[in-house]
Every structure is written in structure tokens, then in C-alpha cells.
N, C-alpha and C positions, 0 to 999 in steps of 0.2 A: 200603960200604953206600950205596945210592942212596935218597934221600928225595924223593918226588914231591909236588907241590902242584897240585891242580886247583882253579883259582880263585885269583887273586892280587890281589883287591880289598883292602879296608881291613884285614881280619883275616888273610887269607892272606899279603898283602904284609908285614904287621907280623911274622908268625911267621918268614918268610924273613929279614927284616932282623935280627930278634932272634937267631935261630939263628946267622947268619953273623957278626954283630958280637960275639957272646958267645964265639965259638969252638966252639960246640956242633956246627956243621957247617962244612965248607969249601965254597967255591963249586962245586967239582967234584962234590960230593955231591948237588947239588940239580938236579932236573928239574922244569919247570913248564909248565903250559898254561893258556890263558885264551882266551875267545871274542873278546877285544879285542886285536888285534895291537899297538895303541898301548901298552896296559898292559904287555905282554910286552917291548916295545922299551925302555920306561922302566926296567923291572926289570933288563934286561940292561945298561943303561947304569950303573945303580947298583951292580950286582954282576957285573962281568965274570967270565966263567968258568962261570956256571951254564948248564945245558942248556935251551934253549927247544924244547919238543916241538911237532910239527906238529899234534897232535891229543890229545884226552883219552885215547884208547886207547893211544897211544904212552907217555904219562906213566904210565898204569896198568900197562902190561906191563913197563916198565923199572924200576919202583920196588920196593924191599924194604919200605919203609914209605910208605904213600900217605895224605896228608892231603887230605880233601875239604872245600873251603872255599867252598861255594855255599849259596844260600838254601834253606830247607826244602822249598819246593814244586818245586825243581829236582832233588831227589835221585832221584825215581823215573825220570825221563828219563835221568839220568846213569848210574844203575846198569844200566839197560837197555842203554846205550851201551857201558859198559866191562866188564860182567859176564863176557863171553866171553874177555876178555884176562887176567883175574886167575887166580891159582893159590892153592892151599890154604896154602902156606907164607908168603904175603905177609900183611902187617898193613895193614888199612885203618882209618883214623882219621877219624871225623866230628867236626867242631868245632861242630856245630849242635845245640842242646839238644833241640828237639822230635823230632828223628830218633832213634828208639829202636834199641837193640841188636837187637831181634827183627826190625825192618824190614830191617836190613842183613844179618843172618845168614840170613834167608830169601832175600834177593836175590843174595847174593854167596857164592862158595866160600871166601873168605879168612877170616883171623882178624880179629875186629872189636873196635874200641875206640871210645869216645866221650871226647874230651878238650875241655873248654870252657876256652878261654884268656881272658886279660884284657889290656886295653890297658896295664896296668902291666908286662907283660912287655917292653915297649920300654925299660924301665930295669931289666930283670932282677929284677923284684920281683913281688909278688902270688902268688896261687895258681892253678894249673891244676887243674880238676876232672876226675878220671879215673874213668871207668866202663869196666871191662874185661870183654869178652865171654867166653863159656864155652870158646871154642876156643884162647884164649891160654894158653901154657905159662909156667912160672916164668921162663924165660930171656927170653921175649917181654915179660913184665911188667917185668923188670929193665931191659931195653933201652929201653922206652918211658919209664919213670920217670927213667932216667939222662939221656935226651935232654931231657926237659922240665925237669930240674933245672938246666940251663944258663941258663934264662930266668926261673925263678921256683921256687916250691915246689909240686911235684905232690902232690895229696891225693886218695886214693881215696875215693869216696863211693858210696852206693847210688843206683841210677838214679832211684828215685822221689823222691830228694831233689835231683835235678838243678836243678829250677826255683828252689827256695828258696835253694839254695847259690849259684846264679848271681846271685840278687838281691844277694848280698854281694860276690862276687868279680868278676863281670863287669859287672853294672849299677851296682854300688855306686859306682865312681868318678864316674859321671854324676850319681847322686843327691847325693853329697856335694859335688860341684862346683857343683851348682845351689844347695844350701844356702849354700855359701861365697860364691857370686856375689851372692846376695841380701843376705847379711850385709855384704859389702864395699860394695854399692851404698847400703845404709842408713847405713853408717859414713861414707862420703864425703859423702853429702847432709847428715848431721847435724853433722859436725865439720870437713869439708874436708880430712881426711887424704889424703895422696897414694895414689891407687889402686894403683900398683905396689908401694908399701911395704906397704899393707894385704894385698895378694895374697901378698907374700913372708912376712909374719908368719903368715898363715893357712896357707900351705903348710908352713912349718917346724913350726907347731903340729900339723898333721896327721901329719907325719912322726914327730915326737916322741911323739905320742899312740899311733900305731901301734906304736912300739917298746915303749912302756910296756905295751900290751896283749899283745904277742907275746913280749917279752923280759923285761919288768919284773915279771911275775907279778901284775899287777893285773887284776881283773875290771872291767867298765864301772862297776858300782855302787861298788866300792872306790875307783876313780879319782874318781868324783863326790864321795864322802864325804871324800876327802883334800883336794880342792880347795875344796869348798863349805863354808866355816866357817859354822855355824849363826848366823843373823842377819846374815851378811855380804852383800856385793854379789852374789857368784856364786850363793849360795843363793836370793836373791830372784829373780834372773834365771832360774834353773832352775825355780822354781815357775811363772813365767810361761810358759816353754817347755812344761812338763808340761800346762798348761791349753790352750795354743794348739795343741799337736800331738796332742791326744787323738783317737784313732781314725785318725790319718793313716797310720801304718805298717800297721795292719790292712787299710786300703783299698789301700795300695800292694801288699801281698802278694796280695790278692784280684785286683787288676788284672793283675799279671804272670802269675798262675796261670790266670786266665780265658783270656788270649791263648795261653798255652802249651797248655792243654787243647784249644782250638780247632784249633791247628796239629797236635797229635797226632792228633786225630780226622780231619782232612783227609788226613794221611799214612797213617793206617790204611785209609782208603778207597782211596788211590792204590796202596798196596802189596797190598791184598787182605786181607779179614778172616779167611779160612780159615787162612792161614799164621800169623796173629797168635795165634789160639786154640791152635795147636800149639806155639808158641815161648814163650809167656808162662810 
């Protein structure tokens, strides 16, 4: 099986690294193309044995599964470039959330999926969000989910939940890291605690909390109730957080959804509205 990657930037490169280091793919399974020869050269140095394609069309034509790892507004030009090279039995995977299944099913003859990865896949953790198009058969679905299971936990979702699901799985590491960063800065300033030690304590706490929520059968509320003894230090601090963060998460979701809707509208315009009405 040949797995292609068009775009080997931050997320495309991360996926290749994770698949190869986890054993999900062998170097000989991978073919990649990028508009930057320097990025391809670095990739080849990191992973000897992968195939560097001379063009996106070559990557597309030689792949059984093709991951498209480019920015949303680059998709239309790319599908125009590679559409004639693709066949109905191939699987094309977009990793870009605003690009809809109907955009690609209209533009390409192949089987279509959308899989939103996470930076956490670099440590074989986190969830990949999987939206599977109508042309995929049961064995195609099994093949994709098995591949993604090497680097995390694949979860099938409805496409209309892509944005809010991505807020947790894909954007979430950045949101939580910002919270932790500010917490550490305040702790260092107030107490002089070593910054590296505080970072380690916070990281281990996040890891343990994640396990309690996924393996320990705790809900977030149950976990708060268990730790925050009425009248205690944690309970008092939680009350402060509740007041300080009032409305923050509602505004966060509104912000990510507004940008997502803007990008979908731009893509609708690029791909043509007539086909959208037929494929929704």
C-alpha cells in the first residue's frame, strides 16, 4: 500500500513522522510532494527510503491513500491540478476542517474522507476526528481507522460537529497550554518556584487528569466534587475561577465557529454553489 502526502509542513510532516515512528507505515510506503524542495530534502534526511515525488500529480497518481495537507484556500487549485490523475478506487483524505466532503466529492472521482489530526499524535495520543464520505466501503473504513489507530484514537463524528470537536482535540492543546503557561508565570512571580519544576508538575497533572476522565470513569463535575472539599482551598479557588471565566468558553466557541463559517463560505464560492446544492 502506498500512502501519499501532498504538503509536508507542520501537520503533514507530523503525520509522516508519527506513522513511521509508530510502525504504522514503513518508509517505502510513503510518497510525498511539496512546493518547497528544501522541506522535501529535510524530510528525506529524517526518513531515508521515502519517495520524493517530482509533482503533486505524481503523488496523487501513485497513492492508494492520499492525504492532502494544505491550507483551505489552496484546495481548489490543488484539486484542479490532480483531479485527472485520480481513480475511483483511491482514497483521498483532507486534514483541513473547513473543506467539506461535498467539496471534494464534487471535484474528485475518488473515495473521500476528512480526518482532523492533533499535535498529540506525535506521542501516539489524542483523537483523530474522522468524517467518512458516501463512497467509502466497509473495508475502506476499516483500513483508514486501523491506520489512524497507530498514532492515536480515531473517532467517527458527524461533519457538522467538526468545528466544535476540533476545539477539543486539535485546538485544545494550545488552549490548555496557554492556561498552564499563565498559571506557571503567576506561580513563579508569587512564590519563586522553579519554572521547569512547575511545568513538570502541571504536565503530570494534565496527564493524570486525562486518564481519570478517559479511564477512571470520572466526569469533569465528579472530579471537581472529589477534589474540592466544601470550605477548603480548592473549593474557594474554584469559585474564583467560575466568576473569572464566566462567558469565556462561549466566546471561544463563537470565535472558532465564526472563522470556520467564513472559510466554508469562501470554499463554497471557490468550488461552485451548484454542486453544493446537489451534494448536501
